[in-house]
Structures are given as structure tokens and as C-alpha cells.
C-alpha positions as CSV (number, residue, x, y, z in Angstrom):
1,M,0.0,0.0,0.0
2,T,1.4,3.4,-1.0
3,T,0.9,6.3,1.3
4,A,-0.4,9.4,-0.5
5,R,2.1,12.3,-0.4
6,T,1.4,15.9,-1.3
7,A,4.1,18.5,-1.9
8,T,4.0,21.1,0.8
9,S,7.0,23.3,0.1
10,T,9.2,24.5,-2.8
11,H,12.7,25.9,-3.3
12,D,14.1,28.5,-5.6
13,A,12.5,29.8,-8.8
14,H,12.0,26.4,-10.3
15,D,9.5,25.3,-7.6
16,V,11.2,22.0,-7.0
17,P,8.7,20.1,-4.8
18,L,9.8,19.0,-1.3
19,E,7.4,16.5,0.1
20,P,6.9,15.7,3.8
21,L,9.1,12.8,4.8
22,H,6.6,11.2,7.2
23,G,5.0,9.7,4.2
24,Y,8.1,7.5,3.7
25,L,8.1,5.7,7.0
26,T,6.5,2.5,5.8
27,P,8.6,-0.7,5.4
28,R,8.8,-0.2,1.7
29,W,11.2,2.7,2.3
30,W,13.3,1.1,5.0
31,P,16.1,-0.1,2.7
32,T,16.5,3.5,1.4
33,W,16.6,4.9,4.9
34,I,19.3,2.3,5.8
35,G,21.3,3.3,2.7
36,F,21.0,7.0,3.6
37,G,22.2,6.2,7.1
38,L,25.2,4.3,5.8
39,I,26.2,7.2,3.6
40,W,26.0,9.4,6.7
41,F,28.1,7.0,8.7
42,V,30.8,6.6,6.1
43,A,31.0,10.4,5.8
44,Q,31.9,10.6,9.5
45,L,34.9,8.3,9.1
46,P,38.5,9.4,8.5
47,T,39.2,9.7,4.8
48,A,41.6,6.8,4.8
49,W,39.0,4.5,6.3
50,A,36.3,5.7,3.9
51,C,38.6,5.0,1.0
52,A,39.3,1.5,2.2
53,I,35.6,0.9,2.6
54,A,35.0,2.1,-0.9
55,R,37.6,-0.2,-2.3
56,T,36.1,-3.2,-0.4
57,L,32.5,-2.3,-1.6
58,G,33.7,-2.0,-5.2
59,H,35.3,-5.4,-5.0
60,L,32.1,-6.9,-3.5
61,A,29.9,-5.2,-6.1
62,W,32.0,-6.6,-8.9
63,H,31.2,-10.1,-7.7
64,I,27.6,-9.5,-6.7
65,A,26.1,-7.1,-9.3
66,R,26.2,-9.5,-12.3
67,R,23.9,-7.4,-14.5
68,D,25.9,-4.2,-14.0
69,R,29.1,-6.1,-14.5
70,K,27.8,-7.5,-17.9
71,I,26.7,-4.0,-19.0
72,T,30.1,-2.5,-18.1
73,L,32.1,-5.2,-20.0
74,V,29.8,-4.9,-23.1
75,N,30.4,-1.1,-23.1
76,L,34.1,-1.4,-22.7
77,S,34.3,-4.1,-25.5
78,L,32.4,-1.7,-27.8
79,A,34.4,1.4,-26.9
80,Y,37.8,-0.2,-26.7
81,P,37.8,-3.2,-29.1
82,Q,41.6,-3.1,-29.4
83,M,42.0,-3.7,-25.7
84,T,42.6,-7.2,-24.5
85,A,39.9,-9.0,-22.5
86,P,42.1,-9.1,-19.3
87,A,42.7,-5.3,-19.7
88,R,39.0,-4.6,-20.1
89,A,38.2,-6.7,-17.0
90,A,40.8,-4.8,-15.0
91,L,39.3,-1.5,-16.2
92,A,35.8,-2.7,-15.3
93,R,36.9,-3.7,-11.8
94,A,38.4,-0.2,-11.4
95,H,35.1,1.3,-12.6
96,F,33.2,-0.6,-9.8
97,E,35.7,0.8,-7.3
98,S,35.1,4.3,-8.7
99,L,31.3,3.8,-8.3
100,A,31.9,2.9,-4.7
101,F,34.0,6.0,-4.2
102,S,31.1,8.0,-5.5
103,L,29.1,7.0,-2.4
104,V,31.9,8.3,-0.2
105,E,31.8,11.6,-2.2
106,I,28.1,11.8,-1.8
107,G,28.6,11.6,2.0
108,R,31.3,14.2,1.8
109,V,29.0,16.6,-0.1
110,W,25.9,16.0,1.9
111,F,27.3,15.8,5.5
112,R,30.7,17.5,5.6
113,G,31.6,21.2,5.9
114,Q,32.2,23.2,2.8
115,S,35.8,24.3,3.8
116,A,36.9,20.6,4.1
117,L,35.3,19.9,0.7
118,Y,36.8,22.8,-1.1
119,A,40.3,22.1,0.3
120,R,40.5,18.9,-1.7
121,V,39.5,20.4,-5.0
122,H,41.3,22.5,-7.6
123,I,39.3,24.1,-10.4
124,E,41.2,24.8,-13.6
125,G,40.0,27.2,-16.3
126,V,38.1,29.6,-14.1
127,E,39.4,32.3,-16.4
128,H,37.2,30.8,-19.2
129,L,34.1,31.2,-17.1
130,T,35.1,34.8,-16.1
131,A,35.6,35.7,-19.8
132,A,32.3,34.1,-20.8
133,L,30.3,36.0,-18.2
134,A,31.9,39.3,-19.3
135,R,29.9,38.9,-22.5
136,N,26.7,39.5,-20.5
137,K,25.3,36.3,-21.9
138,G,24.4,33.0,-20.3
139,V,26.9,30.2,-19.9
140,L,26.1,26.6,-20.5
141,L,28.6,24.2,-18.8
142,L,28.5,20.9,-20.6
143,G,29.4,18.1,-18.4
144,A,29.1,14.3,-18.8
145,H,28.2,11.4,-16.6
146,F,31.2,10.6,-14.5
147,T,31.2,8.9,-11.1
148,T,32.5,12.1,-9.6
149,N,29.5,14.3,-10.7
150,E,28.1,14.8,-7.2
151,I,31.3,16.4,-5.9
152,A,31.9,18.2,-9.2
153,A,28.5,20.1,-8.9
154,A,28.9,20.8,-5.2
155,V,32.2,22.7,-5.6
156,L,31.2,25.0,-8.4
157,P,30.2,27.8,-5.9
158,V,33.9,28.2,-4.9
159,T,34.1,30.2,-8.2
160,G,31.9,32.9,-6.6
161,H,29.0,32.4,-8.9
162,R,25.5,31.0,-8.7
163,F,24.9,27.8,-10.8
164,E,21.7,26.1,-11.8
165,I,22.0,22.4,-12.1
166,M,19.8,20.4,-14.4
167,Y,19.1,16.9,-12.9
168,K,17.1,13.8,-13.6
169,P,15.0,12.9,-10.7
170,S,15.7,9.5,-9.2
171,S,13.3,6.7,-9.8
172,N,13.4,6.1,-6.0
173,A,11.1,8.8,-4.7
174,L,12.5,8.9,-1.2
175,M,16.1,9.1,-2.3
176,N,15.1,11.9,-4.7
177,Q,13.6,13.8,-1.8
178,L,16.7,13.2,0.5
179,A,19.1,14.2,-2.3
180,L,17.2,17.4,-3.1
181,R,17.2,18.4,0.6
182,R,21.0,17.9,1.0
183,R,21.8,19.6,-2.3
184,M,19.6,22.6,-1.6
185,A,21.1,22.8,1.9
186,R,24.5,23.3,0.3
187,G,23.1,26.1,-1.9
188,G,22.3,23.9,-5.0
189,H,19.8,25.4,-7.4
190,M,18.1,22.6,-9.2
191,I,16.2,22.4,-12.5
192,P,14.3,19.1,-13.1
193,S,15.1,17.6,-16.5
194,D,11.5,17.9,-17.6
195,R,11.6,21.7,-17.2
196,F,13.7,22.5,-20.2
197,V,12.1,25.9,-20.5
198,D,13.6,26.8,-17.2
199,L,17.1,26.1,-18.6
200,L,16.4,28.4,-21.5
201,K,15.1,31.2,-19.2
202,T,18.1,30.9,-16.9
203,L,20.5,31.3,-19.8
204,Q,18.5,34.1,-21.4
205,R,18.8,36.2,-18.2
206,G,22.6,35.6,-18.1
207,G,22.7,32.7,-15.7
208,I,25.0,29.6,-15.6
209,V,23.6,26.1,-16.1
210,L,25.4,22.8,-15.6
211,Y,24.0,20.2,-18.0
212,A,25.1,16.7,-19.0
213,P,23.3,15.6,-22.2
214,D,25.5,12.6,-22.9
215,Q,23.1,9.8,-21.9
216,R,21.0,7.8,-24.3
217,F,18.2,9.9,-25.9
218,D,15.5,8.4,-28.1
219,G,12.9,11.2,-27.8
220,Q,11.5,13.3,-30.6
221,G,14.3,14.6,-32.8
222,H,17.0,12.3,-31.6
223,I,20.0,11.8,-33.7
224,I,22.6,9.0,-34.0
225,V,26.1,10.2,-33.4
226,P,29.1,7.9,-32.6
227,L,30.5,8.0,-29.1
228,F,33.8,6.1,-28.7
229,G,33.2,5.0,-32.3
230,V,29.9,3.4,-31.5
231,P,26.6,4.6,-33.0
232,A,24.6,6.2,-30.1
233,L,21.1,7.7,-29.8
234,S,21.9,11.2,-28.8
235,N,20.3,14.5,-27.8
236,P,20.6,17.4,-30.3
237,G,19.2,19.9,-27.7
238,T,22.5,21.6,-27.0
239,T,22.6,23.1,-30.5
240,F,19.1,24.5,-30.1
241,V,19.9,25.9,-26.6
242,A,23.0,27.7,-27.8
243,R,21.3,29.1,-30.9
244,A,18.2,30.3,-29.0
245,T,20.0,31.9,-26.1
246,K,23.3,33.0,-27.7
247,C,25.0,31.6,-24.6
248,T,28.7,30.6,-24.4
249,V,29.2,26.9,-24.2
250,L,32.1,25.6,-22.1
251,T,32.9,22.0,-20.9
252,Y,33.2,21.0,-17.3
253,F,34.8,17.6,-16.6
254,P,35.9,16.2,-13.2
255,R,38.7,13.9,-12.3
256,R,39.4,12.1,-9.0
257,L,43.2,11.8,-8.4
258,A,44.8,8.5,-7.7
259,N,44.9,9.0,-3.9
260,G,41.1,9.0,-3.8
261,K,41.1,12.3,-1.8
262,D,41.8,15.1,-4.2
263,Y,40.2,16.3,-7.3
264,V,40.8,18.4,-10.4
265,M,37.8,20.0,-12.1
266,T,38.4,21.5,-15.5
267,I,36.4,24.3,-17.1
268,G,37.3,24.2,-20.8
269,A,37.6,27.1,-23.2
270,P,34.6,28.0,-25.3
271,I,33.9,25.2,-27.8
272,E,35.1,26.5,-31.1
273,G,32.5,27.0,-33.8
274,F,29.6,25.9,-31.5
275,P,26.9,25.9,-32.5
276,S,27.7,25.2,-36.1
277,G,24.1,24.9,-37.4
278,D,24.5,21.2,-37.8
279,A,23.3,19.3,-34.7
280,S,25.1,16.1,-35.6
281,K,28.4,18.0,-36.1
282,D,27.9,19.7,-32.7
283,V,27.2,16.5,-30.9
284,A,30.1,14.8,-32.5
285,H,32.3,17.6,-31.3
286,Y,30.9,17.3,-27.8
287,H,31.4,13.5,-27.9
288,A,35.0,14.0,-28.9
289,L,35.6,16.3,-25.9
290,I,34.1,13.6,-23.6
291,E,36.4,11.0,-25.1
292,Q,39.4,13.2,-24.4
293,A,38.4,13.7,-20.8
294,V,37.7,10.0,-20.3
295,A,41.2,9.1,-21.6
296,S,42.8,10.7,-18.5
297,A,40.7,8.5,-16.0
298,P,38.7,6.0,-18.0
299,E,37.4,4.1,-14.9
300,Q,35.5,7.2,-13.8
301,Y,33.1,7.4,-16.7
302,L,29.7,5.8,-16.2
303,W,30.3,2.5,-18.0
304,S,27.6,0.6,-16.1
305,Y,24.8,2.3,-18.0
306,K,23.3,1.0,-21.3
307,R,24.5,4.0,-23.3
308,F,24.5,2.0,-26.6
309,R,21.1,0.5,-26.3
310,P,19.6,0.7,-29.9
311,S,16.1,1.5,-31.1
312,A,13.4,-1.2,-31.0
313,G,13.9,-3.9,-33.7
314,E,17.7,-3.4,-33.9
315,P,20.4,-5.7,-32.5
316,D,21.0,-5.1,-28.8
317,P,24.6,-5.6,-27.6
318,Y,23.3,-6.1,-24.1
319,R,21.2,-9.1,-25.2
320,D,24.0,-10.8,-27.1
321,G,22.9,-9.2,-30.4
322,S,19.2,-10.3,-30.3
323,L,16.8,-7.7,-31.6
324,R,15.6,-5.2,-29.0
325,G,11.9,-5.7,-28.3
326,S,11.9,-9.4,-29.4
327,A,10.8,-12.1,-27.0
């Protein structure tokens, strides 16, 4: 039985709904509460302990999460066909460890002080953001889906500017509510992914939006553009946004350093010739920039997601080549 919940409060100009949490106290939600508590607990531990736990969790997940392991290995075989099978397996294991580290980072962002967080992060390329804002136009920061995205978004205010962050609500309603509360408590200004008009309005008034449109998109107007040399259903919306708002488009890619404690976030220079008027060309340029960023820390890209899932009726690499939609 599902308890009815009604939004009772909102936050910021985008009216992101915050629901009362007493509606999430039934047994259905207990696993989520336990997970939330574990994230809090790990955040209280010394960094060395938290890193050790992350490595252990990543090792366990590799053996337990068979579905995600298969997806990761399929993606890596498509993206790096020249790599040997043992090398791909090693990279996949490192990816699972990186996923576990992302839980530690969520705890750091949600439950640790800002000064401690900022002390571990160096942001390169702030001069590109400063120059872009001097044009008195909006700035679109193009990110991508890395395991370090939570901490990457959280440290942007250290630049001294307000950022809007476009996000896709979690399918877990309680985790979505908990995440919104923690992000908003840190000054996050959130735009739900179904409110694309809000993104346009923010850019038109000269604001800054962090947006990561690199995931699979099969909605109206989708295009097929290679990513890592693999045909991928992609979103042409960035071209439309840039043309409609005259904003400056910069990249923003995060990287966790080898010690698991420190980070480098890179704001790139304005993307040359963007938008070009050709959405496929623009997305290909964006994908090429993602590939360059991934090359420096390939385990930190989100390989455990079905990025190369095809349209219905086409061979599905995640189903051993059987047609998607077939029995």
C-alpha cells in the first residue's frame, strides 16, 4: 500500500517540490533509509577509512552485481575493441571501485563542511568562465556522466558564482527527496530535467547552467552520433539551446586523483564553432571532448549504463545481439 504524499514546500525559482518525509516511513522505504544512514556513517569516518571501505565495496559489487558487470564489460568491449579482454576486465573492476568511491563523495558533499570539501578540489580554467560572463550572456557548462559528478557540482560555488544544475529525478522517490534536501542545503539550485524551458530562461537572463546531455536519448528529434566510435542515440538539444540563447558553451569535466582524496575539475575554453548549425556535427564535437576527458581517467566514466542501447527492432549488444523488443 502506498501512502499518499502531497508537496507542501518548494525551493528556488523552479518550484522543485519537497514532500513531507513522514509519508516515507512504511517498510517499503526502510532499505532506502538504511542506505542513507550508511552514507552518513561513512562520511563521519577518517578519509583513509572511507577510501578503504569504498575499495572493499567496489570489490564486492564486482562479484555480486552481475547485471551491471555485464553492461560494463559490453560497453568497454564496444568502446575499446583493441583492448585485450584481461585489460578490459581490470578497467571494469576499477570502474566498480570508482562507483563505490562516488558513495563516499556523496557523503562528503551532503554531510561534511564546505571548507573541508573545497580544500580537496582544484578548479582549472576559471578564467574561461570569467571571460564568458563578461559577454553578459548566459553560460552553458557541458558536463558528462562521471562517477564524480556529485562532488563536481557541489564545488562550483567556490568560483563565486550561482549555478543552476539540471538533474534527472531518481526513480526512488525517497532518495530523490533526500538528495534534493541535501543539495539545496548546500546552496544547490536545481532544474528538473522535464523543465527544459527553465534552462532556457536561466541562460536568457545571463545565468549559468550545468547540463550533462551525454546519456541515451530516443525522444523526438533524436540523432545517431558515434561515441567512442559506437553509434549512439543522442540529444541534439544543446545546439538548439546555444542558438536560442546566444550563450557561451564551455565544458566542465571532473577527475578524482589516484589518492582518492583530491580532485581536479576542468572548465574548458569556449567550444570553437559551436553551434555550427549542424546538430550532428555539434554533438560529434561534444562527444570527442568527452572522449578526451575520459582518456585521463577511463574508470571514472559511467560505463555501467546502457548507453549504446539501440532503437526497437535493432540488434541489442546487451542481449547478445538479439533484436531489441523481441521475446
